[in-house]
Structures are given as structure tokens and as C-alpha cells.
mmCIF file of the N, C-alpha and C atoms, coordinates in Angstrom:
data_MODEL
# 
_entry.id   MODEL 
# 
loop_
_atom_site.group_PDB 
_atom_site.id 
_atom_site.type_symbol 
_atom_site.label_atom_id 
_atom_site.label_alt_id 
_atom_site.label_comp_id 
_atom_site.label_asym_id 
_atom_site.label_entity_id 
_atom_site.label_seq_id 
_atom_site.pdbx_PDB_ins_code 
_atom_site.Cartn_x 
_atom_site.Cartn_y 
_atom_site.Cartn_z 
_atom_site.occupancy 
_atom_site.B_iso_or_equiv 
_atom_site.pdbx_formal_charge 
_atom_site.auth_seq_id 
_atom_site.auth_comp_id 
_atom_site.auth_asym_id 
_atom_site.auth_atom_id 
_atom_site.pdbx_PDB_model_num 
ATOM 1   N N  . UNK A 1 1  ? 33.379 217.654 -6.026  1.00 0.00 ? 1  UNK A N  1 
ATOM 2   C CA . UNK A 1 1  ? 32.098 218.435 -6.338  1.00 0.00 ? 1  UNK A CA 1 
ATOM 3   C C  . UNK A 1 1  ? 30.936 217.767 -5.648  1.00 0.00 ? 1  UNK A C  1 
ATOM 4   N N  . UNK A 1 2  ? 30.076 218.766 -5.203  1.00 0.00 ? 2  UNK A N  1 
ATOM 5   C CA . UNK A 1 2  ? 28.773 218.366 -4.592  1.00 0.00 ? 2  UNK A CA 1 
ATOM 6   C C  . UNK A 1 2  ? 27.849 217.954 -5.709  1.00 0.00 ? 2  UNK A C  1 
ATOM 7   N N  . UNK A 1 3  ? 26.923 217.071 -5.066  1.00 0.00 ? 3  UNK A N  1 
ATOM 8   C CA . UNK A 1 3  ? 25.815 216.503 -5.870  1.00 0.00 ? 3  UNK A CA 1 
ATOM 9   C C  . UNK A 1 3  ? 24.773 217.494 -5.883  1.00 0.00 ? 3  UNK A C  1 
ATOM 10  N N  . UNK A 1 4  ? 23.787 217.297 -6.767  1.00 0.00 ? 4  UNK A N  1 
ATOM 11  C CA . UNK A 1 4  ? 22.689 218.173 -6.723  1.00 0.00 ? 4  UNK A CA 1 
ATOM 12  C C  . UNK A 1 4  ? 21.974 218.166 -5.438  1.00 0.00 ? 4  UNK A C  1 
ATOM 13  N N  . UNK A 1 5  ? 21.700 217.029 -4.915  1.00 0.00 ? 5  UNK A N  1 
ATOM 14  C CA . UNK A 1 5  ? 21.134 216.767 -3.569  1.00 0.00 ? 5  UNK A CA 1 
ATOM 15  C C  . UNK A 1 5  ? 21.953 217.478 -2.511  1.00 0.00 ? 5  UNK A C  1 
ATOM 16  N N  . UNK A 1 6  ? 23.247 217.440 -2.600  1.00 0.00 ? 6  UNK A N  1 
ATOM 17  C CA . UNK A 1 6  ? 24.015 218.246 -1.599  1.00 0.00 ? 6  UNK A CA 1 
ATOM 18  C C  . UNK A 1 6  ? 24.002 219.742 -1.626  1.00 0.00 ? 6  UNK A C  1 
ATOM 19  N N  . UNK A 1 7  ? 23.800 220.263 -2.875  1.00 0.00 ? 7  UNK A N  1 
ATOM 20  C CA . UNK A 1 7  ? 23.428 221.602 -3.062  1.00 0.00 ? 7  UNK A CA 1 
ATOM 21  C C  . UNK A 1 7  ? 22.155 221.991 -2.510  1.00 0.00 ? 7  UNK A C  1 
ATOM 22  N N  . UNK A 1 8  ? 21.188 221.216 -2.569  1.00 0.00 ? 8  UNK A N  1 
ATOM 23  C CA . UNK A 1 8  ? 19.829 221.462 -2.095  1.00 0.00 ? 8  UNK A CA 1 
ATOM 24  C C  . UNK A 1 8  ? 19.701 221.329 -0.554  1.00 0.00 ? 8  UNK A C  1 
ATOM 25  N N  . UNK A 1 9  ? 20.500 220.468 0.010   1.00 0.00 ? 9  UNK A N  1 
ATOM 26  C CA . UNK A 1 9  ? 20.464 220.150 1.473   1.00 0.00 ? 9  UNK A CA 1 
ATOM 27  C C  . UNK A 1 9  ? 21.795 220.306 2.051   1.00 0.00 ? 9  UNK A C  1 
ATOM 28  N N  . UNK A 1 10 ? 22.045 221.355 2.762   1.00 0.00 ? 10 UNK A N  1 
ATOM 29  C CA . UNK A 1 10 ? 23.411 221.696 3.377   1.00 0.00 ? 10 UNK A CA 1 
ATOM 30  C C  . UNK A 1 10 ? 23.736 220.589 4.386   1.00 0.00 ? 10 UNK A C  1 
ATOM 31  N N  . UNK A 1 11 ? 22.707 220.105 5.137   1.00 0.00 ? 11 UNK A N  1 
ATOM 32  C CA . UNK A 1 11 ? 23.120 219.116 6.100   1.00 0.00 ? 11 UNK A CA 1 
ATOM 33  C C  . UNK A 1 11 ? 23.530 217.921 5.483   1.00 0.00 ? 11 UNK A C  1 
ATOM 34  N N  . UNK A 1 12 ? 23.137 217.473 4.218   1.00 0.00 ? 12 UNK A N  1 
ATOM 35  C CA . UNK A 1 12 ? 23.623 216.327 3.607   1.00 0.00 ? 12 UNK A CA 1 
ATOM 36  C C  . UNK A 1 12 ? 25.022 216.569 3.143   1.00 0.00 ? 12 UNK A C  1 
ATOM 37  N N  . UNK A 1 13 ? 25.193 217.828 2.607   1.00 0.00 ? 13 UNK A N  1 
ATOM 38  C CA . UNK A 1 13 ? 26.649 218.175 2.167   1.00 0.00 ? 13 UNK A CA 1 
ATOM 39  C C  . UNK A 1 13 ? 27.672 218.249 3.265   1.00 0.00 ? 13 UNK A C  1 
ATOM 40  N N  . UNK A 1 14 ? 27.184 218.623 4.559   1.00 0.00 ? 14 UNK A N  1 
ATOM 41  C CA . UNK A 1 14 ? 28.109 218.597 5.719   1.00 0.00 ? 14 UNK A CA 1 
ATOM 42  C C  . UNK A 1 14 ? 28.473 217.199 6.224   1.00 0.00 ? 14 UNK A C  1 
ATOM 43  N N  . UNK A 1 15 ? 27.674 216.177 5.772   1.00 0.00 ? 15 UNK A N  1 
ATOM 44  C CA . UNK A 1 15 ? 27.924 214.877 6.192   1.00 0.00 ? 15 UNK A CA 1 
ATOM 45  C C  . UNK A 1 15 ? 29.105 214.137 5.434   1.00 0.00 ? 15 UNK A C  1 
ATOM 46  N N  . UNK A 1 16 ? 29.529 214.782 4.434   1.00 0.00 ? 16 UNK A N  1 
ATOM 47  C CA . UNK A 1 16 ? 30.641 214.112 3.626   1.00 0.00 ? 16 UNK A CA 1 
ATOM 48  C C  . UNK A 1 16 ? 31.921 213.947 4.474   1.00 0.00 ? 16 UNK A C  1 
ATOM 49  N N  . UNK A 1 17 ? 32.791 213.229 3.933   1.00 0.00 ? 17 UNK A N  1 
ATOM 50  C CA . UNK A 1 17 ? 34.095 213.073 4.656   1.00 0.00 ? 17 UNK A CA 1 
ATOM 51  C C  . UNK A 1 17 ? 34.697 214.405 4.830   1.00 0.00 ? 17 UNK A C  1 
ATOM 52  N N  . UNK A 1 18 ? 35.715 214.422 5.736   1.00 0.00 ? 18 UNK A N  1 
ATOM 53  C CA . UNK A 1 18 ? 36.434 215.814 5.866   1.00 0.00 ? 18 UNK A CA 1 
ATOM 54  C C  . UNK A 1 18 ? 37.195 216.225 4.658   1.00 0.00 ? 18 UNK A C  1 
ATOM 55  N N  . UNK A 1 19 ? 37.761 215.190 4.018   1.00 0.00 ? 19 UNK A N  1 
ATOM 56  C CA . UNK A 1 19 ? 38.523 215.504 2.832   1.00 0.00 ? 19 UNK A CA 1 
ATOM 57  C C  . UNK A 1 19 ? 37.618 216.251 1.700   1.00 0.00 ? 19 UNK A C  1 
ATOM 58  N N  . UNK A 1 20 ? 36.496 215.418 1.512   1.00 0.00 ? 20 UNK A N  1 
ATOM 59  C CA . UNK A 1 20 ? 35.496 215.877 0.482   1.00 0.00 ? 20 UNK A CA 1 
ATOM 60  C C  . UNK A 1 20 ? 34.976 217.397 0.922   1.00 0.00 ? 20 UNK A C  1 
ATOM 61  N N  . UNK A 1 21 ? 34.723 217.430 2.215   1.00 0.00 ? 21 UNK A N  1 
ATOM 62  C CA . UNK A 1 21 ? 34.090 218.739 2.584   1.00 0.00 ? 21 UNK A CA 1 
ATOM 63  C C  . UNK A 1 21 ? 35.077 219.939 2.459   1.00 0.00 ? 21 UNK A C  1 
ATOM 64  N N  . UNK A 1 22 ? 36.318 219.675 2.848   1.00 0.00 ? 22 UNK A N  1 
ATOM 65  C CA . UNK A 1 22 ? 37.332 220.746 2.821   1.00 0.00 ? 22 UNK A CA 1 
ATOM 66  C C  . UNK A 1 22 ? 37.834 220.926 1.186   1.00 0.00 ? 22 UNK A C  1 
ATOM 67  N N  . UNK A 1 23 ? 37.600 219.960 0.454   1.00 0.00 ? 23 UNK A N  1 
ATOM 68  C CA . UNK A 1 23 ? 38.089 220.008 -0.950  1.00 0.00 ? 23 UNK A CA 1 
ATOM 69  C C  . UNK A 1 23 ? 37.072 220.682 -1.866  1.00 0.00 ? 23 UNK A C  1 
ATOM 70  N N  . UNK A 1 24 ? 35.778 220.820 -1.384  1.00 0.00 ? 24 UNK A N  1 
ATOM 71  C CA . UNK A 1 24 ? 34.740 221.308 -2.125  1.00 0.00 ? 24 UNK A CA 1 
ATOM 72  C C  . UNK A 1 24 ? 33.987 222.497 -1.553  1.00 0.00 ? 24 UNK A C  1 
ATOM 73  N N  . UNK A 1 25 ? 34.779 223.470 -1.271  1.00 0.00 ? 25 UNK A N  1 
ATOM 74  C CA . UNK A 1 25 ? 34.174 224.794 -0.820  1.00 0.00 ? 25 UNK A CA 1 
ATOM 75  C C  . UNK A 1 25 ? 34.477 225.135 0.483   1.00 0.00 ? 25 UNK A C  1 
ATOM 76  N N  . UNK A 1 26 ? 35.287 224.412 1.383   1.00 0.00 ? 26 UNK A N  1 
ATOM 77  C CA . UNK A 1 26 ? 35.516 224.803 2.627   1.00 0.00 ? 26 UNK A CA 1 
ATOM 78  C C  . UNK A 1 26 ? 37.055 224.966 3.047   1.00 0.00 ? 26 UNK A C  1 
ATOM 79  N N  . UNK A 1 27 ? 37.809 225.042 1.881   1.00 0.00 ? 27 UNK A N  1 
ATOM 80  C CA . UNK A 1 27 ? 39.152 225.103 2.003   1.00 0.00 ? 27 UNK A CA 1 
ATOM 81  C C  . UNK A 1 27 ? 39.574 226.367 2.897   1.00 0.00 ? 27 UNK A C  1 
ATOM 82  N N  . UNK A 1 28 ? 38.848 227.363 2.767   1.00 0.00 ? 28 UNK A N  1 
ATOM 83  C CA . UNK A 1 28 ? 39.159 228.576 3.490   1.00 0.00 ? 28 UNK A CA 1 
ATOM 84  C C  . UNK A 1 28 ? 39.024 228.454 5.023   1.00 0.00 ? 28 UNK A C  1 
ATOM 85  N N  . UNK A 1 29 ? 38.085 227.555 5.452   1.00 0.00 ? 29 UNK A N  1 
ATOM 86  C CA . UNK A 1 29 ? 37.899 227.229 6.915   1.00 0.00 ? 29 UNK A CA 1 
ATOM 87  C C  . UNK A 1 29 ? 39.128 226.523 7.295   1.00 0.00 ? 29 UNK A C  1 
ATOM 88  N N  . UNK A 1 30 ? 39.596 225.526 6.717   1.00 0.00 ? 30 UNK A N  1 
ATOM 89  C CA . UNK A 1 30 ? 40.761 224.780 7.003   1.00 0.00 ? 30 UNK A CA 1 
ATOM 90  C C  . UNK A 1 30 ? 41.984 225.718 6.979   1.00 0.00 ? 30 UNK A C  1 
ATOM 91  N N  . UNK A 1 31 ? 42.143 226.465 6.033   1.00 0.00 ? 31 UNK A N  1 
ATOM 92  C CA . UNK A 1 31 ? 43.352 227.359 5.899   1.00 0.00 ? 31 UNK A CA 1 
ATOM 93  C C  . UNK A 1 31 ? 43.367 228.423 7.045   1.00 0.00 ? 31 UNK A C  1 
ATOM 94  N N  . UNK A 1 32 ? 42.272 229.025 7.296   1.00 0.00 ? 32 UNK A N  1 
ATOM 95  C CA . UNK A 1 32 ? 42.294 230.030 8.527   1.00 0.00 ? 32 UNK A CA 1 
ATOM 96  C C  . UNK A 1 32 ? 42.536 229.252 9.814   1.00 0.00 ? 32 UNK A C  1 
ATOM 97  N N  . UNK A 1 33 ? 41.975 228.138 9.984   1.00 0.00 ? 33 UNK A N  1 
ATOM 98  C CA . UNK A 1 33 ? 42.227 227.417 11.249  1.00 0.00 ? 33 UNK A CA 1 
ATOM 99  C C  . UNK A 1 33 ? 43.623 226.986 11.377  1.00 0.00 ? 33 UNK A C  1 
ATOM 100 N N  . UNK A 1 34 ? 44.211 226.452 10.341  1.00 0.00 ? 34 UNK A N  1 
ATOM 101 C CA . UNK A 1 34 ? 45.630 226.128 10.327  1.00 0.00 ? 34 UNK A CA 1 
ATOM 102 C C  . UNK A 1 34 ? 46.487 227.390 10.719  1.00 0.00 ? 34 UNK A C  1 
ATOM 103 N N  . UNK A 1 35 ? 46.096 228.561 10.076  1.00 0.00 ? 35 UNK A N  1 
ATOM 104 C CA . UNK A 1 35 ? 46.931 229.696 10.304  1.00 0.00 ? 35 UNK A CA 1 
ATOM 105 C C  . UNK A 1 35 ? 46.776 230.104 11.874  1.00 0.00 ? 35 UNK A C  1 
ATOM 106 N N  . UNK A 1 36 ? 45.613 229.951 12.205  1.00 0.00 ? 36 UNK A N  1 
ATOM 107 C CA . UNK A 1 36 ? 45.463 230.485 13.721  1.00 0.00 ? 36 UNK A CA 1 
ATOM 108 C C  . UNK A 1 36 ? 46.057 229.508 14.633  1.00 0.00 ? 36 UNK A C  1 
ATOM 109 N N  . UNK A 1 37 ? 46.349 228.235 14.298  1.00 0.00 ? 37 UNK A N  1 
ATOM 110 C CA . UNK A 1 37 ? 47.137 227.309 15.221  1.00 0.00 ? 37 UNK A CA 1 
ATOM 111 C C  . UNK A 1 37 ? 48.675 227.427 14.982  1.00 0.00 ? 37 UNK A C  1 
ATOM 112 N N  . UNK A 1 38 ? 49.225 227.910 13.887  1.00 0.00 ? 38 UNK A N  1 
ATOM 113 C CA . UNK A 1 38 ? 50.599 228.130 13.555  1.00 0.00 ? 38 UNK A CA 1 
ATOM 114 C C  . UNK A 1 38 ? 50.858 229.454 13.110  1.00 0.00 ? 38 UNK A C  1 
ATOM 115 N N  . UNK A 1 39 ? 50.358 230.488 13.802  1.00 0.00 ? 39 UNK A N  1 
ATOM 116 C CA . UNK A 1 39 ? 50.487 231.950 13.492  1.00 0.00 ? 39 UNK A CA 1 
ATOM 117 C C  . UNK A 1 39 ? 51.778 232.417 13.547  1.00 0.00 ? 39 UNK A C  1 
ATOM 118 N N  . UNK A 1 40 ? 52.697 231.784 14.329  1.00 0.00 ? 40 UNK A N  1 
ATOM 119 C CA . UNK A 1 40 ? 54.237 232.326 14.511  1.00 0.00 ? 40 UNK A CA 1 
ATOM 120 C C  . UNK A 1 40 ? 55.142 231.488 13.808  1.00 0.00 ? 40 UNK A C  1 
ATOM 121 N N  . UNK A 1 41 ? 54.724 230.732 12.876  1.00 0.00 ? 41 UNK A N  1 
ATOM 122 C CA . UNK A 1 41 ? 55.614 229.855 12.180  1.00 0.00 ? 41 UNK A CA 1 
ATOM 123 C C  . UNK A 1 41 ? 55.994 230.249 10.756  1.00 0.00 ? 41 UNK A C  1 
ATOM 124 N N  . UNK A 1 42 ? 55.458 231.457 10.317  1.00 0.00 ? 42 UNK A N  1 
ATOM 125 C CA . UNK A 1 42 ? 55.967 231.861 9.052   1.00 0.00 ? 42 UNK A CA 1 
ATOM 126 C C  . UNK A 1 42 ? 55.031 231.467 7.860   1.00 0.00 ? 42 UNK A C  1 
ATOM 127 N N  . UNK A 1 43 ? 53.825 230.955 8.206   1.00 0.00 ? 43 UNK A N  1 
ATOM 128 C CA . UNK A 1 43 ? 52.778 230.598 7.168   1.00 0.00 ? 43 UNK A CA 1 
ATOM 129 C C  . UNK A 1 43 ? 51.906 231.847 6.726   1.00 0.00 ? 43 UNK A C  1 
ATOM 130 N N  . UNK A 1 44 ? 51.523 231.837 5.567   1.00 0.00 ? 44 UNK A N  1 
ATOM 131 C CA . UNK A 1 44 ? 50.717 232.818 4.995   1.00 0.00 ? 44 UNK A CA 1 
ATOM 132 C C  . UNK A 1 44 ? 49.660 232.213 4.173   1.00 0.00 ? 44 UNK A C  1 
ATOM 133 N N  . UNK A 1 45 ? 48.500 232.879 3.952   1.00 0.00 ? 45 UNK A N  1 
ATOM 134 C CA . UNK A 1 45 ? 47.463 232.416 3.194   1.00 0.00 ? 45 UNK A CA 1 
ATOM 135 C C  . UNK A 1 45 ? 47.769 232.597 1.772   1.00 0.00 ? 45 UNK A C  1 
ATOM 136 N N  . UNK A 1 46 ? 47.526 231.658 0.899   1.00 0.00 ? 46 UNK A N  1 
ATOM 137 C CA . UNK A 1 46 ? 47.665 231.787 -0.638  1.00 0.00 ? 46 UNK A CA 1 
ATOM 138 C C  . UNK A 1 46 ? 46.268 231.555 -1.275  1.00 0.00 ? 46 UNK A C  1 
ATOM 139 N N  . UNK A 1 47 ? 45.869 232.439 -2.055  1.00 0.00 ? 47 UNK A N  1 
ATOM 140 C CA . UNK A 1 47 ? 44.557 232.326 -2.675  1.00 0.00 ? 47 UNK A CA 1 
ATOM 141 C C  . UNK A 1 47 ? 44.760 232.182 -4.129  1.00 0.00 ? 47 UNK A C  1 
ATOM 142 N N  . UNK A 1 48 ? 44.166 231.125 -4.808  1.00 0.00 ? 48 UNK A N  1 
ATOM 143 C CA . UNK A 1 48 ? 44.324 230.863 -6.116  1.00 0.00 ? 48 UNK A CA 1 
ATOM 144 C C  . UNK A 1 48 ? 42.865 231.138 -6.760  1.00 0.00 ? 48 UNK A C  1 
ATOM 145 N N  . UNK A 1 49 ? 42.878 231.939 -7.812  1.00 0.00 ? 49 UNK A N  1 
ATOM 146 C CA . UNK A 1 49 ? 41.652 232.237 -8.518  1.00 0.00 ? 49 UNK A CA 1 
ATOM 147 C C  . UNK A 1 49 ? 41.822 232.107 -9.967  1.00 0.00 ? 49 UNK A C  1 
ATOM 148 N N  . UNK A 1 50 ? 41.002 231.308 -10.662 1.00 0.00 ? 50 UNK A N  1 
ATOM 149 C CA . UNK A 1 50 ? 41.211 231.126 -12.034 1.00 0.00 ? 50 UNK A CA 1 
ATOM 150 C C  . UNK A 1 50 ? 40.874 232.306 -12.783 1.00 0.00 ? 50 UNK A C  1 
ATOM 151 N N  . UNK A 1 51 ? 41.568 232.544 -13.973 1.00 0.00 ? 51 UNK A N  1 
ATOM 152 C CA . UNK A 1 51 ? 41.430 233.755 -14.925 1.00 0.00 ? 51 UNK A CA 1 
ATOM 153 C C  . UNK A 1 51 ? 40.136 233.385 -15.699 1.00 0.00 ? 51 UNK A C  1 
ATOM 154 N N  . UNK A 1 52 ? 39.491 234.570 -16.168 1.00 0.00 ? 52 UNK A N  1 
ATOM 155 C CA . UNK A 1 52 ? 38.390 234.389 -17.132 1.00 0.00 ? 52 UNK A CA 1 
ATOM 156 C C  . UNK A 1 52 ? 37.284 233.883 -16.415 1.00 0.00 ? 52 UNK A C  1 
ATOM 157 N N  . UNK A 1 53 ? 36.446 232.998 -17.086 1.00 0.00 ? 53 UNK A N  1 
ATOM 158 C CA . UNK A 1 53 ? 35.292 232.598 -16.634 1.00 0.00 ? 53 UNK A CA 1 
ATOM 159 C C  . UNK A 1 53 ? 35.449 231.024 -16.065 1.00 0.00 ? 53 UNK A C  1 
ATOM 160 N N  . UNK A 1 54 ? 36.626 230.671 -15.768 1.00 0.00 ? 54 UNK A N  1 
ATOM 161 C CA . UNK A 1 54 ? 36.776 229.275 -15.166 1.00 0.00 ? 54 UNK A CA 1 
ATOM 162 C C  . UNK A 1 54 ? 36.379 229.273 -13.842 1.00 0.00 ? 54 UNK A C  1 
ATOM 163 N N  . UNK A 1 55 ? 35.685 228.186 -13.529 1.00 0.00 ? 55 UNK A N  1 
ATOM 164 C CA . UNK A 1 55 ? 35.128 228.085 -12.058 1.00 0.00 ? 55 UNK A CA 1 
ATOM 165 C C  . UNK A 1 55 ? 36.162 227.627 -11.104 1.00 0.00 ? 55 UNK A C  1 
ATOM 166 N N  . UNK A 1 56 ? 35.766 227.937 -9.778  1.00 0.00 ? 56 UNK A N  1 
ATOM 167 C CA . UNK A 1 56 ? 36.606 227.447 -8.706  1.00 0.00 ? 56 UNK A CA 1 
ATOM 168 C C  . UNK A 1 56 ? 37.599 228.465 -8.187  1.00 0.00 ? 56 UNK A C  1 
ATOM 169 N N  . UNK A 1 57 ? 38.163 228.047 -6.969  1.00 0.00 ? 57 UNK A N  1 
ATOM 170 C CA . UNK A 1 57 ? 39.236 228.819 -6.432  1.00 0.00 ? 57 UNK A CA 1 
ATOM 171 C C  . UNK A 1 57 ? 39.758 227.973 -5.229  1.00 0.00 ? 57 UNK A C  1 
ATOM 172 N N  . UNK A 1 58 ? 40.843 228.361 -4.687  1.00 0.00 ? 58 UNK A N  1 
ATOM 173 C CA . UNK A 1 58 ? 41.526 227.504 -3.594  1.00 0.00 ? 58 UNK A CA 1 
ATOM 174 C C  . UNK A 1 58 ? 42.201 228.495 -2.684  1.00 0.00 ? 58 UNK A C  1 
ATOM 175 N N  . UNK A 1 59 ? 42.190 228.080 -1.389  1.00 0.00 ? 59 UNK A N  1 
ATOM 176 C CA . UNK A 1 59 ? 42.903 228.882 -0.351  1.00 0.00 ? 59 UNK A CA 1 
ATOM 177 C C  . UNK A 1 59 ? 43.613 227.853 0.468   1.00 0.00 ? 59 UNK A C  1 
ATOM 178 N N  . UNK A 1 60 ? 45.007 228.021 0.647   1.00 0.00 ? 60 UNK A N  1 
ATOM 179 C CA . UNK A 1 60 ? 45.682 227.183 1.505   1.00 0.00 ? 60 UNK A CA 1 
ATOM 180 C C  . UNK A 1 60 ? 46.797 228.064 2.193   1.00 0.00 ? 60 UNK A C  1 
ATOM 181 N N  . UNK A 1 61 ? 47.511 227.313 3.037   1.00 0.00 ? 61 UNK A N  1 
ATOM 182 C CA . UNK A 1 61 ? 48.546 227.884 4.017   1.00 0.00 ? 61 UNK A CA 1 
ATOM 183 C C  . UNK A 1 61 ? 49.959 227.449 3.397   1.00 0.00 ? 61 UNK A C  1 
ATOM 184 N N  . UNK A 1 62 ? 50.794 228.395 3.360   1.00 0.00 ? 62 UNK A N  1 
ATOM 185 C CA . UNK A 1 62 ? 52.138 227.989 2.771   1.00 0.00 ? 62 UNK A CA 1 
ATOM 186 C C  . UNK A 1 62 ? 53.307 228.939 3.609   1.00 0.00 ? 62 UNK A C  1 
ATOM 187 N N  . UNK A 1 63 ? 54.389 228.360 3.686   1.00 0.00 ? 63 UNK A N  1 
ATOM 188 C CA . UNK A 1 63 ? 55.582 229.016 4.210   1.00 0.00 ? 63 UNK A CA 1 
ATOM 189 C C  . UNK A 1 63 ? 56.755 229.173 3.019   1.00 0.00 ? 63 UNK A C  1 
ATOM 190 N N  . UNK A 1 64 ? 56.325 229.045 1.834   1.00 0.00 ? 64 UNK A N  1 
ATOM 191 C CA . UNK A 1 64 ? 57.077 229.104 0.605   1.00 0.00 ? 64 UNK A CA 1 
ATOM 192 C C  . UNK A 1 64 ? 57.803 227.834 0.241   1.00 0.00 ? 64 UNK A C  1 
ATOM 193 N N  . UNK A 1 65 ? 57.894 226.971 1.297   1.00 0.00 ? 65 UNK A N  1 
ATOM 194 C CA . UNK A 1 65 ? 58.560 225.558 0.927   1.00 0.00 ? 65 UNK A CA 1 
ATOM 195 C C  . UNK A 1 65 ? 57.411 224.554 1.032   1.00 0.00 ? 65 UNK A C  1 
ATOM 196 N N  . UNK A 1 66 ? 56.514 224.609 2.145   1.00 0.00 ? 66 UNK A N  1 
ATOM 197 C CA . UNK A 1 66 ? 55.598 223.580 2.264   1.00 0.00 ? 66 UNK A CA 1 
ATOM 198 C C  . UNK A 1 66 ? 54.201 224.343 2.114   1.00 0.00 ? 66 UNK A C  1 
ATOM 199 N N  . UNK A 1 67 ? 53.207 223.609 1.642   1.00 0.00 ? 67 UNK A N  1 
ATOM 200 C CA . UNK A 1 67 ? 51.793 224.022 1.703   1.00 0.00 ? 67 UNK A CA 1 
ATOM 201 C C  . UNK A 1 67 ? 50.914 222.959 2.334   1.00 0.00 ? 67 UNK A C  1 
ATOM 202 N N  . UNK A 1 68 ? 49.915 223.546 3.084   1.00 0.00 ? 68 UNK A N  1 
ATOM 203 C CA . UNK A 1 68 ? 48.960 222.704 3.823   1.00 0.00 ? 68 UNK A CA 1 
ATOM 204 C C  . UNK A 1 68 ? 47.583 222.985 3.336   1.00 0.00 ? 68 UNK A C  1 
ATOM 205 N N  . UNK A 1 69 ? 46.806 221.947 2.787   1.00 0.00 ? 69 UNK A N  1 
ATOM 206 C CA . UNK A 1 69 ? 45.466 222.173 2.543   1.00 0.00 ? 69 UNK A CA 1 
ATOM 207 C C  . UNK A 1 69 ? 44.838 220.812 2.780   1.00 0.00 ? 69 UNK A C  1 
ATOM 208 N N  . UNK A 1 70 ? 43.630 220.563 2.124   1.00 0.00 ? 70 UNK A N  1 
ATOM 209 C CA . UNK A 1 70 ? 42.892 219.304 2.386   1.00 0.00 ? 70 UNK A CA 1 
ATOM 210 C C  . UNK A 1 70 ? 43.628 218.089 2.012   1.00 0.00 ? 70 UNK A C  1 
ATOM 211 N N  . UNK A 1 71 ? 44.655 218.159 1.272   1.00 0.00 ? 71 UNK A N  1 
ATOM 212 C CA . UNK A 1 71 ? 45.528 216.873 0.958   1.00 0.00 ? 71 UNK A CA 1 
ATOM 213 C C  . UNK A 1 71 ? 46.501 216.597 1.944   1.00 0.00 ? 71 UNK A C  1 
ATOM 214 N N  . UNK A 1 72 ? 46.655 217.520 2.965   1.00 0.00 ? 72 UNK A N  1 
ATOM 215 C CA . UNK A 1 72 ? 47.716 217.505 3.894   1.00 0.00 ? 72 UNK A CA 1 
ATOM 216 C C  . UNK A 1 72 ? 48.919 218.288 3.584   1.00 0.00 ? 72 UNK A C  1 
ATOM 217 N N  . UNK A 1 73 ? 50.084 217.847 3.727   1.00 0.00 ? 73 UNK A N  1 
ATOM 218 C CA . UNK A 1 73 ? 51.311 218.535 3.331   1.00 0.00 ? 73 UNK A CA 1 
ATOM 219 C C  . UNK A 1 73 ? 51.788 218.178 2.005   1.00 0.00 ? 73 UNK A C  1 
ATOM 220 N N  . UNK A 1 74 ? 52.117 219.316 1.206   1.00 0.00 ? 74 UNK A N  1 
ATOM 221 C CA . UNK A 1 74 ? 52.548 219.247 -0.218  1.00 0.00 ? 74 UNK A CA 1 
ATOM 222 C C  . UNK A 1 74 ? 53.594 220.247 -0.356  1.00 0.00 ? 74 UNK A C  1 
ATOM 223 N N  . UNK A 1 75 ? 54.743 219.856 -1.087  1.00 0.00 ? 75 UNK A N  1 
ATOM 224 C CA . UNK A 1 75 ? 55.611 220.822 -1.488  1.00 0.00 ? 75 UNK A CA 1 
ATOM 225 C C  . UNK A 1 75 ? 55.016 222.002 -2.346  1.00 0.00 ? 75 UNK A C  1 
ATOM 226 N N  . UNK A 1 76 ? 55.275 223.176 -1.899  1.00 0.00 ? 76 UNK A N  1 
ATOM 227 C CA . UNK A 1 76 ? 54.754 224.332 -2.539  1.00 0.00 ? 76 UNK A CA 1 
ATOM 228 C C  . UNK A 1 76 ? 54.888 224.298 -3.993  1.00 0.00 ? 76 UNK A C  1 
ATOM 229 N N  . UNK A 1 77 ? 56.087 223.961 -4.467  1.00 0.00 ? 77 UNK A N  1 
ATOM 230 C CA . UNK A 1 77 ? 56.344 223.923 -6.003  1.00 0.00 ? 77 UNK A CA 1 
ATOM 231 C C  . UNK A 1 77 ? 55.520 222.904 -6.717  1.00 0.00 ? 77 UNK A C  1 
ATOM 232 N N  . UNK A 1 78 ? 55.000 221.790 -5.985  1.00 0.00 ? 78 UNK A N  1 
ATOM 233 C CA . UNK A 1 78 ? 54.154 220.885 -6.629  1.00 0.00 ? 78 UNK A CA 1 
ATOM 234 C C  . UNK A 1 78 ? 52.679 221.225 -6.607  1.00 0.00 ? 78 UNK A C  1 
ATOM 235 N N  . UNK A 1 79 ? 52.346 222.098 -5.653  1.00 0.00 ? 79 UNK A N  1 
ATOM 236 C CA . UNK A 1 79 ? 50.994 222.555 -5.581  1.00 0.00 ? 79 UNK A CA 1 
ATOM 237 C C  . UNK A 1 79 ? 50.714 223.571 -6.558  1.00 0.00 ? 79 UNK A C  1 
# 
């Protein structure tokens, strides 16, 4: 999660580590870049959106066996 200061100052938010940056709102950038680099390898984008009024969402690439997101490689079943 971003701090109040990071919400007020995008340059401060962009200075976070790559993992923190992609885990807190930029997962879509990472997923689309991954897909553009691996477009012919059977990956697709998976979008997770909570039901109701729960906050957050997540986008990652998957080939139904492996998933790739800010954590790196994870078994799809574990994610």
C-alpha cells in the first residue's frame, strides 16, 4: 500500500522498489509488458476483481499452469 505522502506525490511513489511499485497499482503494466514479450507462448491476462465493496484488484499473465506477476513465477493453482 502507498503511504499518504506517496498518494500526494506521484514522483515519490514512483521511487519505490520495483516489487512495491508493481504490487501496488501497476500490476497491469507488468502483465501487459510480459504478454507483449511472450505473445506466442500461450499466456493470457487474468483479471481478479473482488466482489462487493472490497477494495483492490489484480492483473497477471497465466498459461493455466504458471502465473507471472510482481512475485515472479507462481503455480496458477497457488495464486
